[in-house]
N, C-alpha and C positions, 0 to 999 in steps of 0.2 A: 138481870132485867129492867132494873131502875135505869140502868144506863141506856137501854135501849127506847125506853118510853122519852126520857130528857130530849135524846136526839129525835126521835120522831114528832115531838112537842115543835122543836126549833126547827125541823124543816118544813114545817107545815106554814111556820111565819117568815119563811124566806130568809132564814138567819143561818150562819155557819152552826153544826152543832157545837157544843162546848166541848164535847170527846168525839174525833173523827171516828167513824164507823170501823177504819180498818184496825183501830186501837181494840176497840172492842172485839172485832173478830180475832185477833191477835189472841185475848183473853182467852176466848172461846177456844181456840187452838191448843193452848196450855191444858185447858180444863180438859178437852177429851184426850190429849195424850197421856194425862193421869188416869184416866178410865178405858185407857189402849181401845180406843175406838178411831182408827186410823181411818177410817173412809171420812169421819166428819173432821178428821183433823186436814185430808186433803181438800174437802169442801170449803170451810172457814179459811184456808190459806189460800185457794184462790179466790175467795171474796175479799180477801183485804188485799191482796195483789191488784186486782180490778178496781176495787174501791180508791185505793191509793192512785192508779194509773189515771183513772178517769176525774180525779179532782184536782189535777196538776193546771195551773194556768196555761192556756195556749199558746205557742210562740211561734211566730212569724218570721221565718229568715228570708229574706229578698236577695236573689243573684241575677247577675246578668241574663243566665240562661233558664234557672228554674226559682220557684218558690217551695220552702220546704214548710211543712204544718207539723208543728210538733205539739201534737195533740194526741189524745190516744184513739185508734194508732196514727203512727208517725206517718205521713204521706207527703208524696213528692209531687207537685204541680206545675206544669208545662205552662209557659205564657201562652201559649195556641190555645190553650184550653179554655183561657179567661174571655169576660166580654170589657171588664171593668176590675179596675184596682184603685182606690181611692182612699186617702185621708182627710178628714174633714172634722174640726173640733174633738182630736183625740180619740175618733172613731175610725177605726180600719174596716172598708167593706170590700168583701172580695166578691166580684159576681160572676161566677161560673157560666161556662156556654150552655151547660145541660139545666140550666133554670134555677140552680142551688145559688143560695146568698149566704155569706159567711160575714158576721159584723163582731169584732172586739173591739174592746176599750183598750189603749196601748199604754203600758206603765210609763210611771212618773219620770222615770231615768231615760227613757224614750222622748219626753216633751221637748227635747232640743230638736228636734228633726223640724228642718223647715219644710213647712207642709208643701209649697209650690215646687221646692226642689224635687221633692220626693214621688209628688203627683206628674211632675215633666219625666223624671227618670220611668215612672210606670205606664207613661202614654207612649214613650218612646219604645218600652219593650214590648208593648201590648201592639202597636203599629207594626213593628218587624218581626213580631211573632218570637221574640226572645232571642233571633239571631245578631251577634254583633257584625256591626259593619265598619 
């Protein structure tokens, strides 16, 4: 219970919790296994899985014919489904045709990407609808 209180306090101050919630859920799973309550075991195991899956940093993989967003759940996006995709000041902005907008900060190891080359690649793909010529 102390762990949950510490994590709840850190979540209100917009910081990462000192102990991830999924670790606490796994401890609850072990506790409920010892008490032979397998319904609670299944519930906390699912909570641990979903907490771990949703806290992963999103990864965007660009290809000539598609974009793969590896956030929970993973999703494939076609170029024709986008209005715009732009990289500026280490922020990747994806503007979907259905008026959704996704912005993510790119990782430090990707800072070597030339923004003008990246943006011209994206502009070409958007203009062609993702088809190669």
